[in-house]
N, C-alpha and C positions, 0 to 999 in steps of 0.2 A: 650473863653468860658470856664467855671469852670467844671471840672470833679467831679462827685459826687461818692464817695465810696460806697460799699454795706452797711457798717455799717451807713453812713449817711443816706442812702435811708430807712433803717430800722428804724432808730431814727425819720425821718420825718414821716413814715408811722405809727409808734406807737403813735407819738404825734398826728396825724390827727385823728386816732381812738379814742383816749383818748378825744380829744376836741368834737368829734361826740357824743360820750357816754355822756358827760356832757350836751351837748346841747339837747339830747333826755331826760335826767333826768329832767332838766329845763322845757321843755315843758310839761312833764308829772306833774310837780308839779304846774304849771300854770292851767292845766285842773283840777286837784283836787281842787286847791285853788277856781277857778271859780265855779266849782260844790258846794263847801261849801258854797259859798256866795249867792247861789240860795235859800238855805234852812234858812238863816238868815234874820230876818225882820231888818228894818233899826233901830229900837229901841235897839234890841239885839246887833247889830253890834256897835251901838254908845257906848253901856254898855261895851262891850268887849274891845274897844279902849281905853275908859277912865280907864279901869282896868289896862292896860299895862301902 
């Protein structure tokens, strides 16, 4: 079995927390994007899509 030093534990812990933070930001962006789509009619959404 491999022994993990304190420095490696810290790196794994920090990496996990960064991943968790990024996942939370992604989820928040999905919620905001979904709420934004509620207020757009299909015609306006199509117009915006062609604009880009």
